[in-house]
N, C-alpha and C positions, 0 to 999 in steps of 0.2 A: 489276573489269570491264576487259576489254582494249579499246583503241581499235579502230575499224573497220579501220584499215590494218594491224593486226597479225593476220595469219591464223595458222593452225596451222603453216605451213611456217617461220615465223620464230621462232627460239628464242633463248635468252640470248646467244649469241656476237654477235648483231647489236646495234648501238647506233644511237640516233637523236639527231640534233641539229637544232635549229631556229635558223637565222640570219636576221637582219633587217637590211636596209640602208635607211637613211632618206635621202631626197633631197628637194629643195624641191618636187618635183611629185608623187612617188608613193613608196609604201613597198613594197619588194620582200621577199618572204618565201621562203625556200628550205628544203625539208625534205631533210636529208641522211641517207642510209641507208648505213651502213658495216658491213662484216663483219670478221671476225677477220683476213682476208687483206688488209685495208686497201683494199678496193675501194670506190669512192665513186659512188653514184648520186644525182643531184640532180633534184628535182622543183620547178621554179619556179612560184610563185603570186604574181602581181602584182595588187595592189589599189590603185586610185587613190584617194587621200585628198583631200578638198577642203581648200583652203587659205583661211583667212580673209583677206579683203581688208581694206584700211584702212577702207572704208566699213562693212563688216560689224562690224569691231571698234568703230567709233564708234557704230554703232546699238546694239550689245550693251552698251556702256558707258552710253549714254543711257538704255536700258531699265532697267539696273541702278540708276542714280541716281534715275530717276523712280519706280521701285517703292519704293526706300528712302524717298524723300520722301513718297510716298503713304501708306506705313506710318506715318510720323511724323504726317502731317496728319490721318489718320483715327484717330489715337490708339491704334493697334495696339501701339505701343511705349510703355510708360508713362514719362512724363517729368514733372518738376515743373510745376505749374500756370503759373508765371511763364514758363518756357521754352515751354510749349505754346501760350500765348496771345499772347506778344509776339515770339518769335524764329522759330518754325516758319512762321508765315504769310508772313514776309518773306524766307525763305531763297531762293526762286527769283530775286527781284529782286537780292538780295545776290550770288548766283552770277553773274547776268548782268552786273552792274556790275564785279565782280572779273574776269570773263573779258574784258570790254572794256578794263579797265585793263591787263591782261596784254598784250593785243594792241597797245594803244597804246605800251606800254613797248618791246615787241619792234620795232615800226615805228620808234620814235624812236632806239633803239639801233642799228638797221640804218642809218638816215640819218646818225647821229653817226659811225659807223665806216666809212662808205662811201668816204671819201677815203684810207683807210689801205691801199689795195690798188693801189700804183703799177704793178706788173707787169701786172695785169689791164687797167689803163687803157692802158698802152702796147700791149698785145696787141689791144685793141679798136680803138685808133686805127690800127694797122697793117691790121686787117681792113677798116676803113672806107676807107682809102686804096686797098687792093687792089680793093675793090668799085667804087670810083670809076673806077679804071683799066679794069676789065672793062666797066663801063657806057659809058665813053668809046669803047672799041673797038667797041661795038655801036651807037654813034651817039646816045647819050642825053646830053643836057646836064645835068650834075649840079651845076654851080656857080651 
């Protein structure tokens, strides 16, 4: 069966190629029709593809994890009795405590390495001095 865009006038010397270009915002598709004389006709078709935002990714991951936990909790996945009775019920609390520990570690590591950026400190102090000079020109007492 021939595609709709191939009518009786188009015979084997014609070739078709489909090219796609991906960009962050949309995908562009072009259908190229070329003949034996190397003439090229291009028919653009642009379709906007939605991009998953960070929030959508987080919600998708949360739904995946919660559905997996629900499958474990409702015993849809067979597990040994010991695991089913003693480990599965406390998994959400364990995950919450582990996530909190990870965030505390990241915060502590950030505070620990904060003074290791002397160039940023110098740049920040220069910007503060520049802001003070500008405010003094406007008649604001900053000291």
